[in-house]
PADO-276916 format. One record per residue (C-alpha): x, y, z. Coordinates in Angstrom, 1 decimal, m for minus. Each point is the difference from the previous one (the first is absolute). Example, Ala and Ser with C-alpha at 12.3 -4.5 7.8 and 13.67 -1.06 7.14 Angstrom:
REM PADO-276916
> east	north	up
> 12.3	m4.5	7.8;
> 1.4	3.4	m0.7;
//
This chain:
REM PADO-276916
> east	north	up
> 92.1	72.6	22.1;
> m2.7	m1.9	1.8;
> m1.1	m3.3	m1.6;
> m3.0	1.6	m1.8;
> m0.3	3.2	m1.9;
> m2.7	1.7	m2.0;
> 1.2	1.5	m3.3;
> m1.6	2.1	m2.7;
> 1.1	m0.2	m3.6;
> m0.8	2.5	m2.7;
> 0.6	m1.0	m3.7;
> m0.3	3.1	m2.2;
> m0.1	m0.7	m3.7;
> m0.9	2.0	m3.1;
> m3.3	m1.9	m0.4;
> m0.9	m1.5	3.4;
> 0.8	0.6	3.6;
> m0.3	m2.5	2.9;
> m0.1	0.4	3.7;
> 0.8	m3.1	2.1;
> m0.1	m0.8	3.7;
> 2.0	m3.0	1.1;
> 1.3	m1.8	3.1;
> 3.6	m0.9	0.2;
> 1.0	m2.8	2.4;
> 3.0	m1.4	m1.8;
> m2.3	m0.6	m3.0;
> m2.3	2.5	m1.6;
> m3.8	m0.3	0.3;
> m2.1	2.4	m2.1;
> m3.1	0.9	2.0;
> m1.7	2.7	m2.2;
> 0.6	1.6	m3.3;
> m1.7	2.6	m2.3;
> 0.9	0.9	m3.6;
> m1.2	3.0	m2.0;
> 0.8	1.9	m3.2;
> 2.8	2.5	0.2;
> m1.8	2.3	m2.5;
> 3.3	1.7	m0.9;
> m1.8	2.6	m2.1;
> m1.5	1.4	3.3;
> 3.5	0.7	1.3;
> 1.8	m1.2	3.2;
> m2.4	1.5	2.6;
> m2.9	m2.2	m1.0;
> 2.0	m3.2	0.5;
> 1.8	1.2	3.1;
> m3.3	1.0	1.7;
> m1.5	m3.3	m1.0;
> 3.0	m1.9	1.4;
> m0.4	1.9	3.3;
> m3.7	m0.8	0.1;
> 0.6	m3.7	m0.6;
> 2.7	m0.2	2.6;
> m2.4	1.5	2.6;
> m2.7	m2.6	m1.0;
> 2.4	m3.0	0.2;
> 1.2	1.0	3.4;
> m3.6	0.6	1.2;
> m1.1	m3.4	m1.3;
> 2.9	m1.7	1.6;
> m0.8	1.0	3.5;
> 3.5	1.3	0.5;
> 1.1	3.5	0.7;
> 2.5	2.0	m1.9;
> 2.5	m0.6	2.8;
> m0.2	m3.8	m0.7;
> 1.2	0.5	m3.6;
> 3.7	m0.6	m0.1;
> 0.7	1.7	m3.3;
> m1.3	1.0	m3.4;
> 1.9	m1.1	m3.1;
> m0.4	1.5	m3.4;
> 0.9	m1.6	m3.4;
> m0.1	2.4	m2.9;
> 1.6	0.3	m3.4;
> 3.2	2.1	m0.2;
> 1.7	2.3	m0.1;
> m0.3	0.9	3.7;
> 2.2	0.9	2.9;
> m0.5	m2.6	2.7;
> 2.3	1.8	2.5;
> m2.0	3.2	m0.1;
> m3.3	m1.9	m0.6;
> m1.0	1.8	m3.2;
> m1.5	m1.2	m3.3;
> 1.8	1.7	m2.9;
> m2.1	0.1	m3.2;
> m0.5	m3.7	m1.0;
> m0.9	m0.3	m3.7;
> m3.1	m2.1	0.9;
> m1.2	2.6	2.5;
> m0.3	3.4	m1.8;
> m0.1	2.9	2.4;
> 1.6	m1.9	2.9;
> 2.8	2.5	0.1;
> 2.2	0.1	3.2;
> m2.8	m1.4	2.2;
> 1.2	m0.1	3.7;
> m2.0	m3.2	0.6;
> 1.8	m1.3	3.0;
> m0.3	3.3	1.9;
> m3.7	0.3	m1.0;
> m1.0	m3.5	1.2;
> 2.1	0.1	3.1;
> m1.7	3.3	1.0;
> m3.4	m1.2	m1.0;
> 0.0	m3.3	1.8;
> 2.7	0.3	2.7;
> 1.5	m3.2	m1.4;
> 3.6	m0.2	m1.3;
> 0.0	m0.4	m3.7;
> 2.6	m1.0	m2.7;
> m0.1	m0.1	m3.8;
> 2.0	m2.0	m2.6;
> m0.2	m0.4	m3.7;
> m1.9	m3.0	m1.1;
> 3.0	m2.1	m1.1;
> 1.7	0.6	3.4;
> m3.2	m0.9	1.8;
> m0.4	m3.2	m2.0;
> 3.6	m0.9	0.7;
> m0.7	0.4	3.7;
> m3.2	m2.1	m0.3;
> 1.7	m2.9	m1.8;
> 3.0	0.1	2.4;
> m2.2	m0.1	3.1;
> m2.8	m2.3	m1.1;
> 0.7	m1.3	m3.5;
> 2.7	m1.7	m2.0;
> 2.8	2.0	1.6;
> m0.6	m1.1	3.6;
> 3.2	m0.6	1.9;
> 2.3	1.6	m2.6;
> 2.5	2.7	0.8;
> 0.5	1.3	m3.6;
> m2.9	0.0	m2.4;
> m1.2	1.9	m3.0;
> m3.6	0.3	m1.0;
> m0.9	0.8	m3.6;
> m3.5	1.2	m0.8;
> m0.2	m1.2	m3.7;
> m3.6	1.3	m0.4;
> m1.2	3.3	m1.6;
> 3.6	1.1	0.4;
> 3.3	m1.4	1.2;
> 1.4	1.2	3.4;
> 1.9	m1.6	2.8;
> 0.0	0.1	3.8;
> 3.3	m0.9	1.7;
> 0.4	m1.8	3.3;
> 3.7	0.2	0.8;
> 1.5	m1.3	3.3;
> m3.4	m0.3	1.6;
> m1.1	3.5	m0.8;
> m2.0	1.7	m2.8;
> 2.5	2.1	m2.1;
> m1.6	3.0	m1.6;
> 3.0	2.0	m1.0;
> 1.1	3.6	0.5;
> m3.1	1.6	m1.5;
> m2.4	m3.0	0.0;
> 1.0	m1.0	m3.6;
> 1.6	m3.3	0.8;
> m1.5	m2.9	m2.0;
> m1.0	1.9	m3.1;
> 1.3	m2.9	m2.1;
> m2.6	0.5	m2.7;
> 2.1	2.9	m1.2;
> 3.0	m2.2	m0.8;
> 0.7	m0.2	m3.7;
> 0.4	m3.6	m1.1;
> 0.1	0.6	m3.8;
> 0.6	3.0	m2.2;
> m3.4	m0.4	m1.6;
> m3.2	m1.7	1.1;
> m3.4	0.7	1.6;
> m0.2	3.2	2.1;
> m0.4	m0.3	3.7;
> 0.7	2.6	2.7;
> 0.5	2.5	m2.9;
> 3.0	m1.9	m1.4;
> 0.1	m2.3	m3.1;
> 1.5	m3.4	0.7;
> m0.4	0.3	3.8;
> m0.5	m2.8	2.5;
> m3.6	1.3	0.4;
> m0.4	0.1	m3.8;
> 0.7	m3.7	m0.3;
> m1.4	m1.2	3.4;
> m3.3	1.6	0.8;
> m3.6	m0.3	m1.1;
> 0.1	3.0	m2.3;
> 3.5	m0.9	m1.2;
> m0.9	m3.6	m1.0;
> m3.0	1.4	m1.9;
> 2.2	2.5	m1.9;
> 2.6	m2.7	m0.7;
> m2.8	m2.2	m1.3;
> m1.2	2.7	m2.4;
> 3.5	0.5	m1.3;
> 0.6	m3.7	m0.7;
> m3.5	m0.4	m1.6;
> 0.6	3.0	m2.3;
> 3.3	m1.5	m1.1;
> m1.8	m3.3	m0.8;
> m2.6	1.8	m2.0;
> 2.7	1.8	m2.0;
> 1.4	m3.4	m0.9;
> m3.5	m1.1	m1.1;
> m0.6	m2.3	3.0;
> m3.2	m0.2	1.9;
> m0.6	m0.1	3.8;
> m3.0	m2.0	1.2;
> m0.7	2.0	3.2;
> 0.4	3.3	m1.7;
> m1.3	m0.2	m3.6;
> m0.6	3.7	m0.7;
> 1.1	3.6	1.0;
> m3.1	0.5	2.3;
> 1.2	m2.9	2.2;
> 3.5	1.3	m0.1;
> m0.9	3.3	1.6;
> m1.8	m1.7	2.9;
> 2.5	m2.8	0.4;
> 0.7	m0.9	3.7;
> 2.5	m2.1	1.8;
> m2.9	m2.2	1.2;
> m1.0	m0.7	m3.7;
> 3.6	m0.9	m0.9;
> 0.3	m2.3	3.1;
> m3.2	m1.8	m0.9;
> 1.3	m0.6	m3.5;
> 3.4	m1.2	1.3;
> m1.6	m2.4	2.4;
> m1.6	m1.9	m2.9;
> 3.3	0.0	m1.9;
> m0.3	2.9	m2.4;
> 3.6	0.5	m1.4;
> m0.2	3.8	m0.2;
> m1.3	0.3	3.5;
> 2.6	m2.4	1.3;
> 2.7	2.1	m1.8;
> m1.3	3.2	1.7;
> 0.3	m1.5	3.5;
> 3.4	m1.6	m0.9;
> 1.3	3.5	m0.8;
> m1.4	1.4	3.2;
> 1.6	m2.9	1.9;
> 3.3	0.7	m1.8;
> 0.1	3.6	1.3;
> m1.3	m1.1	3.4;
> 3.0	m2.2	0.2;
> 2.3	2.9	m0.8;
> m1.6	2.2	2.6;
> 0.1	m2.6	2.7;
> 3.6	m0.7	m0.8;
> 0.9	3.6	0.6;
> m1.8	0.0	3.4;
> 1.6	m3.3	1.0;
> 3.5	1.3	m0.8;
> m0.5	3.4	1.6;
> m1.9	m0.9	3.2;
> 0.8	m3.7	0.6;
> m3.5	m0.8	1.4;
> m1.2	m3.3	1.5;
> m3.2	0.3	m2.1;
> m1.7	2.1	m2.6;
> m3.8	m0.2	0.5;
> m2.0	1.0	m3.1;
> m3.7	0.9	0.1;
> m3.0	0.4	m2.3;
> 0.7	m1.1	m3.6;
> 2.9	m2.3	1.0;
> m2.1	m1.9	2.5;
> m2.7	m0.6	m2.6;
> 2.3	m0.7	m3.0;
> 3.1	m1.5	1.6;
> 0.0	m3.0	m2.4;
> 0.1	2.4	m3.0;
> 2.7	2.3	1.4;
> 2.3	m2.0	2.1;
> 1.7	m2.5	m2.4;
> 1.6	2.8	m2.0;
> 0.7	2.2	3.0;
> 1.8	m2.9	1.8;
> 2.1	m0.7	m3.1;
> 1.1	3.6	m0.1;
> 0.8	0.1	3.7;
> 2.1	m3.1	m0.3;
> 1.9	1.7	m2.8;
> 0.3	3.5	1.4;
> 0.0	0.1	3.9;
> 3.1	m0.6	2.1;
> m0.1	m3.7	1.1;
> 0.7	0.7	3.7;
> m2.9	2.5	0.2;
> m2.3	m2.0	m2.3;
> 0.2	m3.3	2.0;
> m1.1	1.6	3.2;
> m2.9	1.9	m1.5;
> m3.5	m1.5	m0.6;
> m2.5	1.5	m2.3;
> m3.4	m0.4	1.6;
> m3.6	0.9	m1.0;
> m1.7	2.3	2.5;
> m2.1	m1.9	2.6;
> m2.6	2.5	1.1;
> m2.0	0.0	m3.3;
> m3.0	2.4	m0.2;
> 0.4	0.9	3.7;
> 3.4	1.6	m0.4;
> m1.4	3.6	m0.2;
> m1.7	m0.4	3.4;
> 3.0	m1.7	1.6;
> 2.3	2.7	m1.5;
> m1.6	2.9	1.7;
> m0.3	m1.9	3.3;
> 3.7	m1.0	m0.2;
> 0.9	3.7	m0.2;
> m1.8	0.6	3.3;
> 1.7	m3.1	1.6;
> 3.4	1.0	m1.3;
> m0.3	3.4	1.5;
> m1.2	m1.5	3.4;
> 2.9	m2.5	0.0;
> 2.6	2.7	m1.0;
> m1.2	2.3	2.8;
> m1.4	m2.2	2.7;
> 0.3	2.5	2.8;
> m2.2	2.6	m1.6;
> m3.6	0.2	1.3;
> m3.0	1.7	m1.6;
> m0.8	1.7	3.2;
> 3.4	1.6	0.5;
//
């Protein structure tokens, strides 16, 4: 690679899509970006045509030609097949069934293109530009709407035989508990935005059955709309029920992290989204469980870190997919 490269990143979500143009010169410099509604009800062709249109506009505004763009990286919710470059019916993108997105965009723009699921893409981003810089073995956990992982093992992204590596949200941590990833008591059930809200509703209903009151959720109408954000706000001012909800989530976070530490022996586990915002509520109990459960030789070499890229991680994630492809296949040229 020469010292400077132009990269395009495409972040495809169930609600929003973003197209980003950036310069890479050892660091990443976002030069232009556009966001628009995915409008899932209109099917995949609407969003795909809009993405193509916005890529053309960004290149035109930049003053560069297509031949100057080193790669296009796509970050999208799974399941998908990164090796064949196909999106395979993600639950947040109805109708996106076996979409050959890499083949389509490579043919449309003449620019080599790669796709990764969003957890893998975020892992690459935190590894290259965030909390995981300089590490050889790192796990990234999403801990947002859901719980998923991206694995950097021996300086490479590991996606598994069928692109299903890192689906840690499906691990069952208890025989009963909030449902996440279609499974009661799962890692995602206890450690995700939706899961914490479900856990909160369960704990609050138990308190009501004992005749107790909960200040931040006084009636059934509030219960149905209860969010993790509401629980966190109550916990931050010391509400005992809210603190108990986060302590329970932290307890199972500790169990999940202990399994990952024992199995993969990473240098660090980087955790995003809710953990970065509510670390003080989650970490004390999680740390206690890790000290109790994880093998000491693995535990002592593993740091648990909040993600460093914040709200920019989605942009950096898609761009990191483009850069990872370019660095993995440096001899390939768009004009070949």
